[in-house]
C-alpha positions, 0 to 999 in steps of 0.5 A: 468477498471478491477483490479486484486487484493487481499484483504490483499494486502496493494498495492491493498488497496492503489489503491482501495482507490485512485480510490474511491477518484478519482471517478473511477469505478473498477471491482475488481477481487480477484487474487491468485498470488501463482497460477500464473493463465493465467488471472494474467500472461496475465495482468502482466507478473511479476505475481504480483498484483495489475494489472489494465486492462484499458477500451481499453485493455491495462494494467498497473501494480505496485501500484505507476504507477496505482495511477499516472494514476488515478491522471492524469485521474481525473485531479489531484485529488489524488496527490498535484500539488504544488512542496512542496505538491507533494514532501511531498506526494510522499516521504511519499508514498515511505517511507510507501511502502518501510518499508512495503516491508521490513516487507514483506521480513520477512514474506516471509522468514518464509512462503517460506523458509525451517527453516534450510535455514532461515537467522535470521541476514537478518530478523533482518536487515529488521526489523531494516529498518522497525522500522527506517521507522516507526519512520520517518513516525510517524514524517512525518504524522504530515505534511499531510494536512487534505484532503486525498491524495495518501500519506494518502492512502499509510500510511493507507494501509501499516500500516493496512497490518503490523497490520494484519500480525504482530499485535503489531509490531509498536503500542506501539513504535509508538503511534502517528501512531496509533492515526493517523490511528484511526483519518484517518478512523474516518474522512474518513469512506468510506475508512475503507472498503478498508483497508487490511483484511484477 
């Protein structure tokens, strides 16, 4: 399988971690979404990563869909199958990804809008969303079992991206997340090389 990805992307990181757990080999192709190259657009018409080309030539996009595919392809190694386990895992994934989307919106406001068109109240609202999400996530990670799952990978990847782009944004206010992240990588060294990096 061929994965179009970017090393800094938290969603690419989540997918790569998930594939590793499921024992699925990926041909990882670094991809610049800003260039809107033919390879990317023929794989994902939305021009977003991660995008996965399967062995039969069909394609999947959106990290949640790709990870669901990995879970089914591996006989459910990634997502708990009990109702309670599934609920906790998917809720935490949605929370981690959602708060990261809010932080990404603040980055894009600065990166892509001219200064005179930036709207600080909107940026402030995104940070309020993110900080509420981080507070909830700090409480939620206590419910995660020791064995890694999709929820672990979402949290590790999303926190890794926030730390990469906005160092100090959560570390002082949410020390429980820092402890969790350090503990996750200490117990799962194989995933440290898959976290978001510049």
